[in-house]
N, C-alpha and C positions, 0 to 999 in steps of 0.2 A: 599625152603623146610625146614621143621623143622628138627632139628638135634636129634630128639627123635624117638625111635621106638614105644613107647606106653605110654599112660597117662590114667588117670581117669578123668571124667568130673563131675563138680558140676552142679546142676540144672540150675542156671542162665547162666552159660557158654553155655550149650547146647541150651537153649532158645534164647540167643543172636545170636548164630550161625544160628539157624533155621530161625531167623528173618532177615537174611542177613548179620550178622556179626557186625552190629552197636553196639557199647558199649564194644566190645571185646578188650582186650589189644593186642598189636602187636604180642607178642609171642604166645598167645592163638590163635589168628587168623591164625598164620602160622601153628600151629598144626592142626587146623581144615582144612586148605587148603591141608595139606599133607594127611589127612585122606580122603578128597574128591578125591585126586589123588591116593588113596590106597597105600600110602607109609608110613603111620603111623596108629597105632591102637588107638582107643578111647574106653575105657571101660565105660559102662553106668551101674552104680550100680542100683540094684532094688530100693533102696531108692530114687534115682533120678527119676526113672519111676513113683513111687508112688507120690512123691512130685509134679511132673509135672501134673499128672492126677488130683490131688486135686486142684492145681492152675487153671487148665482148668475148672473143675467142678464149682469152685467158681467164674468163670468169670474174673479172674485176668490175664489170658493169653488167647490168641486166637490161637489155633493150626490149625485153618482153616479146621479141620476134627476131627473125634473122636480121643481120646487118642490112642485107638487101631490102627487106621489108621496112626496116626503120627509115632508111634513106628514101625509098620509094614513097612512103607516107609523108616524110618531111617535104619532099620536092613537089607534092601535089599542091602546096601553097606556093604560088609564084613569087612570093616575097623572099623565099629561100632559094638561092641560086648556087649551084656547084661552080667552083672556079678551078679550071684545069691547071695542072702543074705545067710550067713552062721551063724552057732551058734557062731563061733569065733568072727565074726563081731559084733554080738549083745553084747557079753561080753566085747569086746574091747570098743565099743561105750559107754557102761555103765561106763567104767572107765575113759573116757575122760570128762574133766570138764571145757573146755575152753568157753563154752556158754551153754544155756539151750535148744538149738534147736536139737531135736532128729534126724532130717534129716541130719544136719551137722555132728553130731557124727557118724551116720551110713555111710555117704559118706567118711569121713576121715578114718574110720575103714576099708572100702573097699580098699582105696588107700594104707593103711598100709599093709593089707593082700596081695595085689598084689606087694607091694614094688615099687610103681610107683608114679611119681609126680601127683599132683592134679591141674586141670585147675580151678582156682577160683580167684575172686577178694575179697573174704570175708576177711576183716581185722582181725577178731577174729581168723580165722583159720591160717592166716599168722603169727599173733603174737604168737600163741601157739607153733609154731615151731615143730609140731609133724609129719608133712609130708612136702616134698618139694612142693612148690607152684609155678605155672607158670601163669603169666597173661600178 
């Protein structure tokens, strides 16, 4: 079991988990296992939902159903919670300059707003040191 109560997920971490966990780091996999057992919360920022939807539409990921169906299924487990985009996240994301990816900035801003670690293997996010990273 993970020793965390709650985390925020990055898009790729969620997709790796949905695909069976291959590619996840050991700690990230433990957090997702805990969520599946309903002993940890995983917040899913709106930016993650939008990025996953765009990746599916572009054919870069196969959700095996519509994006709506994918997220409807995910959120049947109360351990997965959608996290709405706020004005504060948009402003904070604009101030982050660790890379040029607007999704990364919004996802990091969500983790900052919640004051929670982020499940990501993204080296630029890790190097920025603006949130605690778990992988």
